[in-house]
C-alpha positions as CSV (number, residue, x, y, z in Angstrom):
1,M,141.8,-43.9,50.2
2,G,145.4,-45.0,50.9
3,F,147.3,-47.9,49.4
4,T,147.6,-51.3,51.1
5,H,150.9,-52.2,52.9
6,H,153.6,-53.7,50.8
7,G,156.3,-55.5,52.6
8,Y,156.4,-56.8,56.2
9,H,158.4,-56.6,59.3
10,K,158.8,-58.6,62.5
11,V,160.2,-57.2,65.8
12,E,161.5,-59.5,68.5
13,Q,163.0,-58.5,71.9
14,E,165.9,-60.4,73.2
15,E,167.6,-59.4,76.4
16,N,168.4,-55.7,75.9
17,F,168.2,-55.5,72.1
18,F,165.6,-55.9,69.3
19,I,165.8,-58.1,66.3
20,I,164.0,-56.5,63.4
21,T,163.3,-58.6,60.3
22,Y,162.5,-56.6,57.1
23,G,160.8,-58.4,54.2
24,G,159.3,-57.7,50.8
25,S,159.2,-54.4,48.9
26,W,158.2,-51.5,51.2
27,N,155.9,-48.7,50.4
28,V,155.0,-45.6,52.5
29,E,152.1,-47.3,54.2
30,Q,154.4,-50.2,55.4
31,V,156.9,-47.6,56.8
32,E,154.1,-45.8,58.6
33,S,153.0,-49.1,60.2
34,F,156.6,-49.9,61.1
35,S,157.2,-46.5,62.6
36,Y,154.1,-46.7,64.8
37,E,155.0,-50.2,66.0
38,L,158.6,-49.2,66.8
39,Q,157.4,-46.3,69.0
40,E,154.9,-48.4,70.8
41,I,157.4,-51.3,71.4
42,L,160.0,-48.9,72.7
43,K,157.5,-47.3,75.1
44,T,156.6,-50.7,76.6
45,S,160.1,-52.2,76.6
46,G,161.4,-50.1,79.5
47,F,164.8,-49.9,77.8
48,K,166.9,-46.7,78.4
49,K,169.8,-48.0,76.2
50,F,169.5,-50.8,73.7
51,G,170.8,-52.3,70.5
52,V,169.2,-53.4,67.2
53,V,170.0,-56.3,64.9
54,S,168.5,-55.5,61.5
55,D,167.9,-58.6,59.4
56,L,167.7,-57.4,55.8
57,R,168.0,-60.8,54.1
58,E,164.3,-60.9,53.1
59,W,164.0,-57.2,52.2
60,D,163.5,-56.3,48.5
61,G,163.9,-52.6,48.8
62,S,161.4,-49.7,48.9
63,T,160.1,-46.7,47.1
64,P,162.2,-43.5,47.5
65,E,159.5,-41.9,49.5
66,A,159.4,-44.9,51.9
67,L,163.2,-44.7,52.4
68,L,162.9,-41.0,53.5
69,L,160.2,-41.9,55.9
70,A,162.1,-44.9,57.2
71,K,165.0,-42.7,58.1
72,E,162.7,-40.7,60.3
73,A,161.4,-43.9,62.0
74,L,165.0,-45.1,62.6
75,D,166.0,-41.7,63.9
76,Y,163.3,-42.2,66.6
77,F,165.3,-45.2,67.9
78,F,168.6,-43.3,67.7
79,D,167.2,-40.4,69.6
80,N,165.6,-42.6,72.3
81,G,168.4,-44.9,73.5
82,Q,169.8,-47.0,70.6
83,I,173.6,-47.3,71.2
84,V,174.6,-50.1,68.9
85,S,173.5,-51.6,65.6
86,A,174.2,-54.8,63.5
87,H,173.0,-55.5,60.0
88,I,172.6,-58.9,58.4
89,H,172.4,-58.9,54.6
90,N,173.0,-61.4,51.8
91,S,173.5,-59.4,48.6
92,S,175.6,-56.6,47.3
93,V,172.6,-54.3,46.9
94,K,171.6,-54.8,50.5
95,K,175.2,-54.4,51.5
96,Q,175.2,-51.0,49.7
97,F,172.1,-50.0,51.5
98,A,173.6,-51.1,54.8
99,L,176.7,-49.1,54.1
100,G,174.6,-46.0,53.5
101,L,172.9,-46.6,56.9
102,K,176.4,-47.1,58.4
103,Q,177.4,-43.6,57.2
104,L,174.4,-42.1,58.9
105,Q,174.9,-44.1,62.1
106,A,178.7,-44.0,62.3
107,S,178.9,-40.9,64.4
108,R,176.2,-42.1,66.7
109,M,177.1,-45.7,67.6
110,P,179.1,-48.9,66.7
111,L,177.7,-50.7,63.7
112,E,178.8,-54.0,62.1
113,E,177.6,-56.1,59.2
114,F,177.0,-59.8,59.2
115,E,175.8,-62.6,56.9
116,S,173.9,-64.6,59.5
117,M,172.0,-64.2,62.8
118,E,174.1,-65.9,65.4
119,P,177.3,-64.0,64.9
120,A,175.3,-60.7,64.9
121,K,173.6,-61.6,68.2
122,E,176.8,-62.6,69.8
123,W,178.5,-59.3,68.7
124,M,175.4,-57.4,69.9
125,K,175.6,-59.0,73.4
126,R,179.4,-58.2,73.7
127,Q,178.8,-54.6,72.6
128,L,176.0,-54.0,75.0
129,T,177.9,-55.5,77.8
130,E,180.8,-53.1,77.2
131,L,178.5,-50.0,76.6
132,L,176.0,-50.5,79.4
C-alpha cells in the first residue's frame, strides 16, 4: 500500500503557456500525480511550443526522492516543446531551488525569476511573441 499524496499543484492554461502553482510539502506520490497530469494536459493542449510560469510561493519543499522524480517530470515538458520558463518565489530557500533549476534549464531556454504573477505573465508573453 502506497502513501497518500502530500502537497498539491494546480495547472492553468493561458494563451500559449501554462501557470503551474506548487503548494505544500511534496512526496513521491504527489510527483507521480503531477507528472501524469502534465503529460495528459500537454497531449490535449495542442501546443507545439509553449512556456511555463512556475509559482513556487506556496511550495514548502519535498523529499529528495521526490525532487529526483520531479526532474524527470519537468524534462518531459522540456523535451516536448517548452521554450521559456519563469519562476515566482518569495523566500531565499525557494530562490536557491529556482537557481538550481535555472542551471538545469539555462542551456535549453530563457528563464527569469519574479516575486509576483503579473510581471511573470507579461514577461512570458513577450518571450513567446519573440520566440514563436
